[in-house]
C-alpha positions in Angstrom: -6.4 7.6 -29.7 -2.3 7.8 -29.1 -0.5 5.5 -26.9 3.3 5.7 -25.6 5.4 2.7 -24.6 8.2 3.2 -22.1 11.6 1.5 -22.6 14.3 0.5 -20.2 17.4 -1.7 -19.9 16.1 -5.2 -19.0 12.6 -4.9 -20.5 11.7 -7.5 -22.8 8.0 -7.0 -23.6 8.3 -3.8 -24.9 7.8 -5.4 -28.7 4.9 -7.4 -27.7 3.2 -4.7 -26.0 3.9 -2.3 -29.3 2.2 -5.0 -31.2 -0.9 -5.3 -29.4 -1.6 -1.4 -29.2 -0.9 -1.3 -33.0 -3.3 -4.0 -33.6 -6.0 -2.9 -31.4 -5.7 0.8 -31.9 -4.9 1.2 -35.9 -1.9 3.3 -34.6 1.9 2.5 -33.6 2.6 4.2 -30.2 5.1 6.2 -29.5 8.4 4.8 -27.9 10.1 6.8 -25.1 13.3 6.0 -23.7 14.3 6.4 -19.8 16.3 9.2 -20.4 13.5 11.5 -21.3 12.0 14.2 -19.4 8.9 14.8 -21.3 6.1 12.6 -22.9 4.4 13.7 -26.0 0.5 14.2 -25.9 -0.9 10.7 -25.5 -3.9 9.0 -24.2 -2.3 5.9 -22.7 1.2 5.3 -21.3 2.4 1.9 -21.0 5.4 0.5 -18.9 5.8 -3.2 -20.2 7.2 -6.1 -18.2 10.6 -7.7 -18.1 13.6 -7.5 -15.8 14.6 -3.2 -15.6 18.0 -3.6 -14.6 18.4 -7.0 -13.9 15.8 -6.6 -11.1 19.1 -5.7 -8.9 18.1 -4.1 -5.4 14.4 -5.0 -6.0 12.3 -5.2 -9.0 11.5 -2.0 -10.6 13.6 0.3 -8.0 16.1 1.3 -10.3 13.9 2.2 -13.0 11.8 4.2 -10.7 14.4 6.7 -10.1 15.0 7.2 -13.9 14.0 10.7 -15.3 11.3 9.7 -17.5 9.2 8.2 -14.3 9.0 12.0 -13.0 7.4 12.4 -16.6 5.0 9.6 -15.9 4.1 11.1 -12.6 3.1 14.7 -14.3 1.0 13.0 -16.7 -0.8 10.6 -14.3 -1.4 14.1 -11.9 -2.9 15.7 -15.4 -5.1 12.7 -15.6 -3.3 10.7 -18.5 -4.1 6.8 -18.3 -0.9 4.8 -17.2 -0.7 1.1 -17.4 1.9 -0.8 -15.6 2.5 -5.0 -16.6 4.4 -7.1 -14.6 7.8 -5.1 -14.2 5.8 -2.2 -15.3 3.5 -2.7 -12.4 6.4 -3.2 -9.9 7.9 0.1 -11.2 4.7 1.8 -10.5 4.5 0.5 -7.0 8.3 1.8 -6.5 7.5 5.2 -8.1 4.7 5.3 -5.4 2.0 5.7 -8.0 0.2 2.5 -6.2 -0.1 1.3 -3.1 1.4 -1.9 -2.0 4.7 -4.0 -2.4 5.2 -7.2 -4.7 7.6 -9.3 -3.1 9.1 -13.0 -4.1 6.5 -16.0 -4.8 5.8 -18.2 -2.3 6.9 -20.7 -4.0 10.5 -19.2 -4.6 9.9 -20.1 -8.3 9.5 -18.3 -11.6 6.1 -19.0 -12.9 5.1 -19.0 -16.5 1.5 -20.4 -17.1 -1.8 -19.3 -17.5 -4.5 -17.9 -14.9 -7.7 -17.4 -14.3 -8.9 -13.7 -13.8 -12.0 -11.9 -12.0 -12.9 -8.8 -13.2 -13.5 -7.3 -9.5 -14.4 -3.8 -11.0 -15.5 -3.2 -14.2 -16.3 0.2 -13.9 -12.5 1.7 -14.5 -11.1 3.1 -17.8 -9.3 0.0 -18.5 -12.0 -3.0 -17.8 -15.3 -1.0 -19.4 -15.6 -3.6 -22.0 -15.9 -6.4 -19.6 -18.9 -7.6 -17.1 -18.1 -7.3 -13.4 -17.5 -10.6 -12.4 -16.3 -11.7 -15.4 -13.8 -14.6 -15.6 -10.9 -14.3 -18.3 -7.7 -16.1 -19.4 -4.5 -14.8 -18.9 -0.8 -15.8 -19.0 1.8 -14.6 -16.2 5.4 -14.9 -16.3 7.1 -13.5 -12.9 9.4 -14.5 -9.9 8.3 -11.5 -7.7 4.2 -10.8 -7.8 3.1 -11.3 -4.6 1.3 -8.6 -3.5 1.1 -7.3 -0.1 -0.3 -4.1 1.9 -1.1 -3.7 5.4 -4.7 -4.2 6.5 -5.6 -0.9 6.9 -4.7 0.0 3.4 -6.3 -3.4 2.2 -9.3 -2.1 3.7 -9.3 1.3 2.6 -8.6 -0.3 -1.1 -11.8 -2.3 -0.9 -13.5 0.7 0.0 -12.3 2.6 -3.0 -12.9 -0.4 -5.1 -9.3 -0.2 -6.0 -9.0 -3.8 -6.3 -9.3 -4.3 -10.2 -8.5 -7.7 -10.7 -8.2 -11.1 -8.5 -6.9 -14.5 -9.3 -9.8 -17.1 -9.9 -10.6 -20.4 -9.2 -7.5 -21.4 -7.2 -5.2 -20.0 -9.8 -3.1 -17.4 -7.8 0.4 -18.3 -8.9 2.4 -16.1 -6.5 0.6 -16.3 -2.9 -0.7 -12.7 -3.5 -2.8 -11.3 -0.6 -6.5 -11.7 -1.4 -5.6 -13.2 -4.7 -5.1 -9.5 -6.0 -3.8 -9.6 -9.4 -4.2 -5.8 -10.4 -4.9 -2.5 -8.6 -5.7 1.0 -9.8 -5.3 4.4 -8.2 -7.9 6.2 -6.3 -8.1 9.1 -9.3 -8.5 5.5 -11.4 -6.2 6.4 -14.1 -3.1 4.2 -13.0 -3.5 0.6 -12.8 -0.9 -2.2 -12.3 -1.3 -5.9 -12.7 0.8 -9.2 -13.2 -0.6 -10.7 -16.0 0.1 -10.1 -19.5 -3.3 -9.2 -21.7 -1.0 -8.0 -24.6 -0.3 -12.0 -24.7 -3.7 -13.1 -25.4 -5.6 -10.4 -28.0 -5.6 -12.2 -30.8 -6.2 -15.8 -32.6 -2.6 -16.4 -32.9 -2.3 -16.5 -29.0 -5.2 -18.7 -28.4 -7.8 -16.2 -27.7 -8.8 -12.6 -27.3 -9.3 -12.0 -23.4 -6.9 -9.6 -22.6 -8.1 -7.5 -25.6 -10.6 -5.3 -23.7 -8.0 -3.8 -21.2 -6.6 -2.0 -24.4 -9.8 -1.6 -26.0 -11.3 0.2 -22.8 -8.1 2.5 -22.2 -7.9 3.4 -26.1 -11.9 3.7 -26.2 -11.9 1.2 -29.5 -14.5 -1.3 -30.2 -13.8 -4.9 -29.2 -13.2 -6.9 -32.1 
């Protein structure tokens, strides 16, 4: 299975993501720069975390208007899996590939710590390695992770099982509506999440809890 990692000015988790994908799939991902207008044939495209364009205007707002995002939109419409983590999630929301908005944390502070996530929907291309209701550990590092949608959209998302991860056991770090930590599109091939699963995929990280997301998306056996 082949993957690609998108690189934009200000993103700082691309190396972590490349390392995770290489270790889990056994194959290094291709890297795609922001000005590219096409993406090679891959099974998974990842937009990693960081602070694209310094988070000016809004987090992800400038990045969402770069040429590479139209290429990602075209791939997503053809069914290619797309994963956005932290700033990548914000970019997917700004692009319109996922519903909602990501606002300033209610604490008005940058939060960097480990949280607990409940796997709300294990029947997705990104969560098949988990059990529904399973609680996993995962680190977060963000200032604008407070997810919000209007009541009508939230009800629709719940009906469509688009809420994939929720913060569990009172570990919501940002005030996110309904403890939402990760959502998927209606087609089931675009996932955005604020936590960083790429930073908990091996013993050196202190655990393997994040590994299942990549193993699911890349159709590999969880080690």
